[in-house]
C-alpha positions as CSV (number, residue, x, y, z in Angstrom):
1,X,130.6,-4.6,-22.8
2,X,129.0,-1.1,-24.0
3,X,129.0,-2.3,-27.5
4,X,127.5,-5.7,-26.9
5,X,124.2,-4.2,-25.2
6,X,123.9,-1.0,-27.3
7,X,121.1,-2.7,-29.4
8,X,119.3,-3.8,-26.4
9,X,119.5,-0.4,-24.6
10,X,118.1,1.3,-28.0
11,X,115.2,-1.0,-28.1
12,X,114.1,-0.5,-24.6
13,X,114.4,3.2,-25.2
14,X,112.2,3.2,-28.2
15,X,109.6,0.9,-26.7
16,X,109.0,3.5,-23.9
17,X,106.7,0.6,-22.0
18,X,103.9,1.1,-24.4
19,X,103.1,-2.7,-24.7
20,X,103.1,-3.0,-20.8
21,X,100.6,-0.3,-20.7
22,X,98.4,-1.5,-23.4
23,X,98.3,-5.0,-21.5
24,X,97.5,-3.3,-18.2
25,X,94.4,-1.5,-19.6
26,X,93.2,-4.5,-21.2
27,X,93.2,-6.6,-17.9
28,X,91.8,-3.9,-15.9
29,X,89.0,-3.6,-18.5
30,X,88.3,-7.3,-18.4
31,X,88.0,-7.2,-14.7
32,X,85.5,-4.6,-14.8
33,X,83.4,-6.5,-17.3
34,X,83.5,-9.5,-15.3
35,X,82.6,-7.7,-11.9
36,X,79.5,-6.0,-13.9
37,X,78.3,-9.4,-15.3
38,X,78.5,-10.6,-11.9
39,X,76.4,-7.9,-10.5
40,X,73.9,-7.2,-13.3
41,X,73.4,-9.9,-15.5
42,X,70.3,-12.2,-15.3
43,X,70.7,-15.9,-15.0
44,X,67.6,-17.9,-16.0
45,X,66.6,-20.3,-13.7
46,X,63.9,-22.9,-13.8
47,X,61.6,-24.2,-11.0
48,X,59.4,-27.4,-11.7
49,X,56.2,-28.5,-10.1
50,X,53.7,-31.4,-10.7
51,X,50.9,-29.9,-8.7
52,X,48.7,-27.5,-10.7
53,X,45.1,-26.7,-11.7
54,X,43.2,-25.3,-14.4
55,X,40.8,-22.2,-13.8
56,X,38.7,-19.9,-15.8
57,X,38.3,-16.2,-15.1
58,X,35.0,-16.6,-13.5
59,X,32.9,-19.6,-12.3
60,X,29.9,-21.1,-13.9
61,X,26.4,-19.7,-12.7
62,X,23.9,-22.3,-12.0
63,X,20.5,-21.5,-13.5
64,X,17.7,-22.2,-11.0
65,X,14.2,-22.4,-10.8
66,X,13.0,-19.4,-8.2
67,X,9.6,-20.8,-7.8
68,X,7.7,-24.1,-8.6
69,X,5.5,-24.1,-11.6
70,X,4.7,-25.8,-15.1
71,X,7.1,-25.3,-17.9
72,X,5.3,-23.2,-20.9
73,X,8.6,-22.2,-23.1
74,X,12.1,-23.3,-22.8
75,X,15.1,-21.7,-24.7
76,X,17.9,-23.9,-23.4
77,X,20.0,-25.1,-26.0
78,X,23.5,-26.8,-25.1
79,X,26.8,-24.4,-26.1
80,X,24.3,-21.5,-27.1
81,X,25.3,-17.9,-26.5
82,X,23.1,-15.9,-23.9
83,X,23.3,-12.3,-22.9
84,X,22.5,-11.2,-19.2
85,X,18.7,-10.9,-19.1
86,X,17.9,-13.3,-21.6
87,X,14.6,-15.3,-20.9
88,X,15.7,-18.8,-20.7
89,X,12.7,-20.8,-19.3
90,X,9.2,-19.5,-18.9
91,X,6.8,-21.0,-16.5
92,X,3.2,-21.1,-16.2
93,X,1.8,-17.3,-14.8
94,X,-1.8,-17.3,-16.1
95,X,-3.3,-17.0,-12.6
96,X,-0.8,-14.0,-11.6
97,X,-1.4,-12.3,-15.0
98,X,-5.1,-12.5,-14.6
99,X,-4.7,-11.2,-11.0
100,X,-2.4,-8.3,-12.5
101,X,-4.8,-7.2,-15.3
102,X,-7.6,-6.8,-12.6
103,X,-5.3,-4.5,-10.4
104,X,-4.5,-2.6,-13.4
105,X,-8.5,-2.3,-14.5
106,X,-8.9,-1.4,-10.6
107,X,-6.2,1.2,-10.6
108,X,-7.6,2.8,-13.8
109,X,-11.1,2.9,-12.2
110,X,-9.5,4.9,-9.2
111,X,-7.6,7.1,-11.1
112,X,-10.7,8.5,-13.0
113,X,-12.5,8.7,-9.6
114,X,-9.7,10.8,-8.3
115,X,-9.8,12.9,-11.2
116,X,-13.5,13.6,-11.0
117,X,-13.2,14.1,-7.3
118,X,-10.3,16.6,-7.5
119,X,-12.1,18.5,-10.3
120,X,-15.3,18.7,-8.2
121,X,-13.2,19.9,-5.2
122,X,-11.6,22.5,-7.3
123,X,-14.9,23.5,-8.8
124,X,-16.5,23.7,-5.1
125,X,-13.7,25.9,-3.9
126,X,-14.1,28.3,-7.1
127,X,-17.9,28.5,-6.7
128,X,-17.3,29.0,-2.9
129,X,-14.8,32.0,-3.7
130,X,-17.2,33.4,-5.9
131,X,-20.4,33.3,-3.8
132,X,-18.2,34.4,-0.8
133,X,-17.2,37.8,-2.8
134,X,-21.1,38.1,-3.8
135,X,-22.4,37.6,-0.4
136,X,-19.8,40.0,1.1
137,X,-21.0,42.6,-1.6
138,X,-24.7,42.0,-1.0
139,X,-24.0,42.3,3.2
140,X,-22.0,45.4,2.5
141,X,-24.9,47.1,0.7
142,X,-27.5,45.8,3.1
143,X,-25.1,47.3,6.0
144,X,-25.0,50.8,3.8
145,X,-28.8,50.7,3.7
146,X,-28.9,50.0,7.4
147,X,-26.8,52.7,8.2
148,X,-28.5,55.1,6.1
149,X,-32.0,54.1,7.9
150,X,-30.4,54.6,11.1
151,X,-29.4,58.1,10.1
152,X,-33.0,58.8,8.6
153,X,-34.4,57.5,11.9
154,X,-32.0,59.9,14.1
155,X,-33.2,62.9,11.7
156,X,-36.7,61.7,12.3
157,X,-36.7,61.4,16.0
158,X,-35.0,65.1,15.9
159,X,-37.9,66.2,14.0
160,X,-40.4,64.6,16.1
161,X,-38.6,66.4,19.1
162,X,-38.8,69.7,17.4
163,X,-42.5,69.4,16.6
164,X,-43.3,68.4,19.9
165,X,-41.7,71.5,21.4
166,X,-43.7,73.6,18.9
167,X,-46.7,71.9,19.7
168,X,-46.4,72.3,23.3
169,X,-46.1,75.9,22.7
170,X,-48.9,76.0,20.6
171,X,-47.1,77.1,17.2
172,X,-48.2,74.1,15.4
173,X,-51.2,72.0,15.0
174,X,-51.6,68.6,16.8
175,X,-51.9,66.9,13.4
176,X,-48.5,68.1,12.1
177,X,-47.0,66.6,15.4
178,X,-48.8,63.3,14.9
179,X,-47.6,63.1,11.1
180,X,-44.0,63.8,12.0
181,X,-44.4,61.1,14.9
182,X,-45.6,58.6,12.2
183,X,-42.8,59.4,9.8
184,X,-40.4,58.5,12.7
185,X,-42.3,55.3,13.4
186,X,-42.2,54.4,9.8
187,X,-38.3,55.0,9.5
188,X,-38.0,53.0,13.0
189,X,-39.4,50.1,11.1
190,X,-37.5,50.6,8.1
191,X,-34.3,50.8,10.1
192,X,-35.2,47.7,12.3
193,X,-36.0,45.6,9.0
194,X,-32.6,46.7,7.5
195,X,-30.7,45.6,10.6
196,X,-32.4,42.3,10.8
197,X,-31.8,41.8,7.1
198,X,-27.9,42.5,7.9
199,X,-28.1,40.1,10.5
200,X,-29.7,37.3,8.1
201,X,-27.4,37.9,5.6
202,X,-24.3,37.5,8.2
203,X,-26.0,34.3,9.5
204,X,-26.9,32.8,6.1
205,X,-23.2,33.6,4.9
206,X,-21.5,31.8,7.9
207,X,-24.0,28.9,7.4
208,X,-23.2,28.5,3.6
209,X,-19.3,28.7,4.4
210,X,-19.9,26.0,7.2
211,X,-21.8,23.9,4.8
212,X,-19.3,24.3,1.9
213,X,-16.4,23.6,4.3
214,X,-18.0,20.4,5.5
215,X,-18.5,19.3,1.7
216,X,-14.9,20.1,1.1
217,X,-13.7,18.1,4.0
218,X,-15.8,15.1,2.6
219,X,-14.4,15.7,-0.7
220,X,-11.0,15.6,0.7
221,X,-11.4,12.6,2.9
222,X,-12.8,10.7,-0.2
223,X,-9.7,11.6,-2.1
224,X,-7.5,10.6,0.6
225,X,-9.5,7.4,0.9
226,X,-9.0,6.7,-3.0
227,X,-5.4,7.9,-2.9
228,X,-4.8,5.0,-0.1
229,X,-6.5,2.6,-2.2
230,X,-4.5,3.5,-5.1
231,X,-1.2,3.3,-3.4
232,X,-2.3,-0.3,-2.2
233,X,-3.3,-1.2,-5.8
234,X,0.1,-0.1,-7.0
235,X,1.8,-2.2,-4.4
236,X,0.0,-5.2,-5.4
237,X,0.7,-4.4,-8.8
238,X,4.4,-4.3,-8.3
239,X,4.1,-7.4,-6.2
240,X,2.2,-9.3,-9.0
241,X,4.6,-8.0,-11.4
242,X,7.4,-9.3,-9.4
243,X,5.7,-13.0,-9.2
244,X,5.2,-12.8,-13.1
245,X,8.8,-11.9,-13.5
246,X,10.0,-14.8,-11.2
247,X,8.3,-17.2,-13.5
248,X,10.6,-16.0,-16.4
249,X,14.1,-17.7,-15.4
250,X,16.6,-15.4,-16.8
251,X,20.3,-15.7,-17.7
252,X,22.2,-14.0,-14.7
253,X,25.6,-13.3,-16.7
254,X,26.7,-13.4,-20.2
255,X,28.4,-16.7,-21.6
256,X,27.7,-20.2,-23.1
257,X,25.3,-22.8,-22.1
258,X,27.8,-25.4,-20.5
259,X,24.9,-27.4,-19.1
260,X,21.2,-27.7,-19.6
261,X,18.2,-29.9,-18.2
262,X,16.3,-32.4,-20.5
263,X,13.3,-30.1,-19.9
264,X,10.0,-30.4,-22.3
265,X,6.6,-28.3,-22.4
266,X,4.5,-29.2,-19.7
267,X,7.1,-30.4,-17.3
268,X,7.0,-29.4,-13.7
269,X,9.9,-27.9,-11.8
270,X,10.1,-27.4,-8.3
271,X,11.9,-24.3,-6.5
272,X,15.5,-24.5,-6.3
273,X,15.7,-27.0,-9.1
274,X,18.9,-26.8,-11.2
275,X,18.1,-26.4,-15.0
276,X,21.5,-25.8,-16.2
277,X,24.7,-23.6,-15.9
278,X,26.3,-20.6,-17.5
279,X,30.0,-20.5,-18.2
280,X,30.9,-16.9,-18.6
281,X,33.6,-15.9,-21.0
282,X,37.3,-15.6,-19.7
283,X,41.0,-16.7,-20.0
284,X,41.9,-20.2,-19.2
285,X,44.4,-20.0,-16.3
286,X,47.0,-22.8,-14.9
287,X,47.3,-22.2,-10.9
288,X,50.6,-23.8,-10.1
289,X,51.7,-24.8,-6.5
290,X,55.5,-24.3,-5.6
291,X,56.8,-25.2,-1.9
292,X,57.9,-22.0,-0.1
293,X,61.5,-22.6,-0.1
294,X,61.5,-23.0,-3.9
295,X,59.3,-20.1,-4.4
296,X,60.8,-17.6,-1.9
297,X,62.8,-14.6,-4.0
298,X,62.6,-16.5,-7.0
299,X,59.0,-16.3,-8.4
300,X,57.0,-13.3,-8.7
301,X,53.7,-12.5,-10.6
302,X,54.2,-11.9,-14.2
303,X,57.2,-14.3,-15.0
304,X,56.9,-16.3,-18.2
305,X,56.1,-20.1,-17.7
306,X,55.5,-23.3,-19.9
307,X,52.9,-26.0,-19.0
308,X,52.8,-29.6,-20.3
309,X,49.7,-31.6,-20.0
310,X,49.9,-35.3,-19.4
311,X,47.3,-37.9,-20.4
């Protein structure tokens, strides 16, 4: 018996379970790959719907007349490209333009008058300052002369008193006393005259300042009145310019003219009339509708899709 199985025992000993280990490793590797594929593999699913619509990126913008008027120029050409702000239709604005020109002329005249009045006011203020300085110098000089005359009068009175005491004692002749008294009287007259001159100059300076203040106030009032008229004229110009611009029908957006009205020079349009439509540039989009049960958890933004159009 031992000799019978000797070859089998040697074969098993030489194999050492190598083939079994390799087979087990391959089975485990296949199992891991299958589990990974089942967890992470992506399977393409298709959802089909027969409800959809085509849209562009932006809606078409209608071209409408803001006011009623007669057409004097039209630039509406089907399928033509336009930019935002391009004039497409021009309506008659002759009356508004004539009024606008009149208001501009009136504003120019008011501006000239304002310049003249402001220059006159500035010159009046400058002349007033110079005259006031001269009047103050003259008044100071008159006051100085008056004060000098008062001082001379005081000395003359003292001298008269001294001559009077000497005449009473018989030291001087009566004629000398009378001469001193006459001299004092003259100085009194001079002092009174200079005092009146100072008073006259003060009143004259006050009167001139009041008169100048009245003239300046009148000039300022006239300037304010003209400034008010100028502001009203400016508002009128802005309103008329807006009315003129309303008669220039412009493109609201850039795009192509997908619809135009059959207009000719001299045609009359009413306020709100549709004159055409502008189709803005943009991508064409297909908006499909899927029932919630089929879309929930399966559809998301950005997924690729295919569309088939039927006649």
